[in-house]
C-alpha positions in Angstrom: -0.8 24.3 -3.5 -4.4 25.4 -4.5 -4.7 23.1 -7.4 -2.5 20.3 -5.7 -5.2 20.9 -2.8 -8.0 20.5 -5.0 -7.0 17.6 -6.7 -6.0 15.5 -3.6 -9.5 16.5 -2.2 -11.0 15.5 -5.8 -9.2 12.2 -5.3 -10.7 11.3 -1.8 -14.0 12.5 -2.9 -13.8 9.8 -6.2 -12.7 7.4 -3.5 -15.4 7.5 -1.0 -17.8 7.3 -4.1 -16.0 4.4 -5.0 -16.3 2.8 -1.8 -20.0 3.4 -1.5 -20.7 2.2 -4.6 -18.8 -1.0 -4.0 -20.6 -1.7 -1.1 -23.8 -1.1 -2.7 -23.0 -2.8 -5.7 -21.9 -5.8 -3.1 -25.1 -5.4 -0.9 -27.7 -5.7 -4.2 -25.9 -8.3 -5.7 -25.2 -6.2 -8.9 -22.8 -4.8 -11.3 -23.7 -1.6 -12.3 -22.4 -0.1 -9.0 -19.6 -2.0 -9.7 -18.3 -0.2 -13.5 -19.4 3.3 -11.8 -16.9 2.4 -8.6 -14.2 1.2 -11.0 -14.4 4.3 -13.1 -14.3 6.9 -9.7 -11.0 4.8 -8.7 -9.6 5.5 -12.1 -10.7 9.1 -11.9 -9.3 9.2 -7.9 -6.1 8.2 -9.5 -5.8 10.5 -12.4 -6.4 13.2 -9.8 -3.5 11.9 -7.3 -1.3 11.6 -10.4 -1.9 15.1 -11.5 -1.2 16.2 -8.3 1.8 14.2 -8.2 2.7 15.4 -11.6 2.7 19.2 -10.5 4.6 18.9 -7.2 6.9 17.4 -9.4 7.4 20.4 -11.7 7.3 22.4 -9.1 9.9 20.6 -7.1 12.1 20.2 -10.1 12.5 16.3 -8.4 10.6 13.1 -8.3 7.6 13.6 -5.5 8.7 10.7 -3.8 10.8 12.1 -1.0 8.5 13.6 2.1 6.1 11.4 4.3 3.4 13.2 2.5 4.8 12.6 -1.0 5.0 8.8 -0.4 1.6 8.4 1.4 0.3 9.7 -1.5 2.0 7.2 -4.1 1.5 4.4 -1.6 -2.3 4.8 -1.4 -2.6 5.5 -5.3 -0.7 2.2 -5.7 -3.0 0.1 -3.1 -6.1 1.1 -5.5 -3.7 0.7 -8.7 -3.0 -3.2 -7.6 -6.5 -3.6 -6.8 -7.6 -2.1 -10.3 -5.3 -4.8 -11.9 -6.4 -7.0 -9.8 -10.0 -6.9 -10.7 -9.7 -6.8 -14.2 -7.7 -10.2 -14.4 -9.2 -12.2 -12.0 -12.2 -14.3 -12.8 -15.1 -16.2 -11.2 -15.3 -13.6 -8.1 -18.9 -12.3 -8.6 -19.7 -9.9 -5.8 -16.9 -10.6 -4.0 -14.3 -8.1 -6.3 -16.3 -5.6 -4.8 -15.8 -6.3 -1.3 -12.5 -6.5 -2.0 -12.5 -3.2 -3.6 -14.1 -1.7 -0.5 -11.7 -2.6 1.6 -8.6 -1.9 -0.5 -10.0 1.5 -0.5 -10.6 2.1 2.9 -6.8 1.2 3.5 -5.7 3.9 0.9 -8.5 6.3 2.5 -7.0 5.8 5.6 -3.5 6.6 4.1 -4.5 10.0 2.4 -6.4 10.7 5.6 -3.2 10.5 7.8 -1.4 12.5 4.3 -3.8 15.2 4.7 -3.8 15.6 8.3 0.0 16.3 8.3 1.3 19.9 9.5 1.4 22.5 6.3 5.1 22.3 6.7 5.5 18.6 6.0 3.3 19.3 2.9 6.0 21.6 1.4 8.3 20.9 -1.5 12.0 21.3 -0.8 14.8 21.1 -2.3 16.7 17.6 -2.2 19.5 17.4 0.4 23.0 16.0 -1.2 22.3 12.6 0.3 19.1 12.4 -1.9 20.6 13.8 -5.2 20.9 10.6 -6.8 19.1 8.2 -9.2 19.3 5.4 -6.3 16.5 7.7 -5.0 13.6 6.9 -7.9 14.8 3.1 -7.8 14.6 2.5 -4.3 11.4 4.6 -3.4 9.6 3.4 -6.2 10.5 -0.6 -5.1 9.0 0.5 -1.6 5.8 2.2 -3.3 5.3 -1.3 -5.2 6.0 -3.7 -3.1 4.3 -2.1 -0.1 1.1 -1.6 -2.4 0.9 -4.9 -3.5 1.8 -6.1 -0.1 -1.6 -4.1 1.3 -3.8 -5.7 -1.3 -2.8 -9.1 0.1 -3.5 -7.7 3.3 -7.5 -6.4 2.1 -7.4 -10.0 0.7 -6.3 -11.6 4.1 -9.6 -9.6 5.5 -11.7 -11.1 3.3 -10.5 -14.5 4.0 -11.3 -13.9 7.3 -14.7 -12.4 6.8 -15.5 -15.1 4.3 -14.8 -17.9 6.9 -16.0 -16.3 10.0 -19.2 -14.8 9.2 -19.6 -16.4 5.6 -19.6 -19.7 8.0 -22.8 -18.6 9.4 -24.2 -16.3 6.8 -25.7 -18.0 3.7 -26.2 -14.4 2.1 -22.8 -14.0 2.5 -21.6 -17.5 1.0 -23.7 -16.3 -1.9 -21.7 -13.4 -2.9 -18.2 -13.8 -1.6 -15.7 -16.4 -3.4 -14.7 -19.8 -1.6 -12.0 -19.6 1.1 -9.1 -21.4 -1.3 -9.8 -19.1 -4.4 -9.3 -16.0 -1.7 -6.2 -17.4 0.0 -4.8 -17.9 -3.6 -5.2 -14.3 -4.4 -3.0 -13.5 -1.3 -0.1 -15.8 -2.2 -0.2 -14.6 -5.8 -0.3 -10.8 -4.5 2.7 -11.8 -2.1 4.5 -13.6 -4.9 4.0 -10.3 -6.6 5.2 -8.1 -4.0 8.2 -10.3 -2.5 10.5 -9.3 -5.1 10.2 -5.7 -4.8 10.2 -5.6 -1.1 13.5 -7.8 -1.7 14.7 -4.6 -4.0 13.9 -2.6 -1.5 16.1 -3.4 0.9 19.3 -4.4 -2.0 19.0 -1.0 -3.5 18.7 0.7 -0.1 22.1 -1.0 1.2 23.6 -0.1 -2.0 22.7 3.5 -1.9 23.8 3.3 1.6 27.4 2.5 0.4 27.4 5.4 -1.8 26.0 7.7 0.3 27.5 6.9 3.6 30.3 4.5 2.9 28.6 1.2 4.1 25.9 -1.2 3.1 24.4 -1.8 6.4 24.5 0.2 10.0 21.4 -1.2 11.9 19.2 2.3 11.1 16.0 2.1 12.7 14.1 2.3 9.4 16.8 -0.2 8.1 15.9 -2.6 10.9 12.4 -2.9 10.6 12.6 -2.9 7.1 14.4 -6.1 7.4 12.2 -7.2 9.7 9.0 -6.7 7.5 10.9 -8.7 4.7 11.6 -11.4 7.2 7.7 -11.6 7.9 7.1 -12.2 4.3 9.7 -14.6 4.3 8.0 -16.6 7.0 5.0 -16.5 4.8 6.6 -18.6 2.1 8.3 -20.8 4.5 5.4 -21.5 6.3 2.9 -21.9 3.9 5.7 -24.3 1.6 7.5 -26.2 3.6 5.5 -26.2 7.3 2.1 -26.8 5.4 0.1 -24.2 7.8 -3.3 -23.8 7.2 -4.8 -21.0 5.4 -6.2 -19.1 8.7 -2.7 -18.8 10.3 -1.0 -18.0 7.0 -3.9 -15.4 6.7 -2.6 -13.9 10.1 1.0 -13.7 9.1 0.1 -11.2 6.2 -1.8 -9.1 8.3 1.0 -9.1 10.7 3.0 -7.9 7.7 0.9 -5.0 6.9 1.0 -3.8 10.6 5.2 -4.3 10.1 4.8 -1.8 7.0 2.8 0.6 8.7 5.4 0.8 11.8 8.2 0.9 9.2 7.4 3.9 7.4 5.6 5.7 10.2 6.0 4.1 13.8 9.3 3.8 13.7 9.2 8.1 13.2 8.1 8.3 16.2 10.5 6.3 18.1 13.5 8.4 20.1 16.3 7.0 18.1 15.1 7.8 15.1 15.6 11.5 15.5 19.3 10.7 15.1 18.5 8.4 12.2 20.1 9.1 8.4 16.9 8.5 7.6 15.2 11.5 9.3 15.6 14.0 6.5 13.0 15.4 4.2 10.0 16.7 6.1 9.6 13.8 8.5 9.9 11.2 5.9 
């Protein structure tokens, strides 16, 4: 546990350093801090991977069961999605550093929540019988990838509003951030990547539920809110491709999507009905 604690603290420290460097690089208009920030973010990912690897070794199971483990995986995926986006995206200039700062803020909030969980919720525990299935890895992996990419889309949506609201009055911001259309395209590409995984999250959950509980769907609170989250992104595609909504409204929908993701994962656990939920096992996850 001490090694795990050291690694997660190291990861948080590296992410904070990356955040500061991205902000500095953006403010100074320099790519030098960006390279250091990216290296720090990759270092933080390596530390998180090491921590999760140790938990896997100690528990003898995939470390994607408890809330604490999932928060770590979710945060890591947000940062990984950003770093891949950073490498693939061209013509963003200093805007990439602003996006990196927002993505890191989201990841650090997730990690901060996880670190503050009670010690009892951080312990590695044996799997309950219903979780001893290969569907666990498939189902939760879909959630990690889909939610991580959707969170990156939300970071891009935040950048869109910064560019259109504050950038409209500030030449300094306009000179450093991409055009609204470029940012909006980034949002669309991120959600287009996330959506198949969000769909598979619900499909694999239903199949696993059939094998575990003898039914595909039971309107369990977690199931219901997972469906609501998926429908938010269905609505986004409909509004964009059929209803011809303008980017400001579309990006507002993307931020609502992140809110529903966080409520599905964290907020639902606070509902009274969740105490009798079939998803209420595994250390509050």
